[in-house]
C-alpha positions in Angstrom: -15.3 5.1 -0.9 -13.2 2.9 -3.2 -10.1 4.8 -1.9 -11.0 3.9 1.7 -11.3 0.2 0.8 -8.0 0.4 -1.0 -6.4 1.9 2.0 -7.8 -0.7 4.4 -6.8 -3.5 2.2 -3.4 -2.0 1.7 -2.8 -2.0 5.4 -3.9 -5.6 5.7 -1.7 -6.5 2.8 1.3 -4.8 4.5 0.7 -6.7 7.7 0.7 -10.1 6.0 4.3 -10.6 5.2 7.9 -10.0 6.2 9.6 -10.3 2.8 9.8 -7.3 0.5 8.8 -9.0 -2.7 5.9 -10.7 -0.8 5.0 -7.4 0.9 4.6 -5.8 -2.5 2.7 -8.8 -3.9 0.4 -8.8 -0.9 -0.1 -5.1 -1.0 -1.0 -5.2 -4.7 -3.3 -8.2 -4.2 -5.2 -6.5 -1.4 -5.5 -3.3 -3.4 -6.8 -5.2 -6.4 -9.3 -7.1 -4.3 -10.6 -3.7 -3.3 -11.4 -3.0 -6.9 -8.5 -0.9 -8.1 -6.7 -1.6 -11.4 -3.3 -3.3 -11.2 -1.6 -0.1 -12.5 -3.0 2.0 -9.8 -2.0 -0.5 -7.1 1.5 -0.8 -8.4 1.8 3.0 -8.6 0.4 3.3 -5.0 3.0 0.8 -3.7 5.9 2.6 -5.4 4.8 6.0 -4.0 4.6 4.5 -0.5 8.0 2.9 -1.0 9.4 6.3 -1.9 7.9 7.8 1.2 8.8 5.0 3.7 11.6 3.0 2.0 11.5 -0.7 1.2 13.1 -1.6 4.6 10.5 0.4 6.5 7.7 -1.2 4.7 9.2 -4.6 5.5 9.4 -3.7 9.1 5.8 -2.4 9.1 4.7 -5.7 7.7 6.9 -7.8 10.0 5.9 -6.0 13.2 2.3 -5.1 12.2 2.6 -1.4 12.9 2.0 1.6 10.8 3.2 5.2 11.4 0.5 7.7 12.5 0.4 9.3 9.0 0.3 6.0 7.1 -3.4 6.0 6.2 -3.1 9.6 5.1 -0.1 8.7 2.9 -2.0 5.7 1.4 -4.9 8.0 0.5 -2.6 10.7 -0.9 -0.7 8.1 -3.0 -4.0 6.7 -4.3 -5.2 10.1 -5.3 -2.0 10.9 -7.1 -1.9 7.5 -8.9 -5.5 7.9 -10.1 -4.8 11.5 -11.3 -1.7 10.2 -13.2 -3.5 7.2 -14.8 
């Protein structure tokens, strides 16, 4: 259930900004508000950045869209980060 909240807050965080550093801060802030530790949130963002690139994440935030597989990738990244922690 926590992962679902992280994913939802991550999408909200991604849609709140157009600047890459702000996108990352917003993502991590939303993730942490969902109850995840900072290290997990940072790891999750980095994994998503590896998958989509910084530029794509900026565009997603700027235009408020997410690819069809985005929620799946958020969940996958979260699971990997928790396992690595």
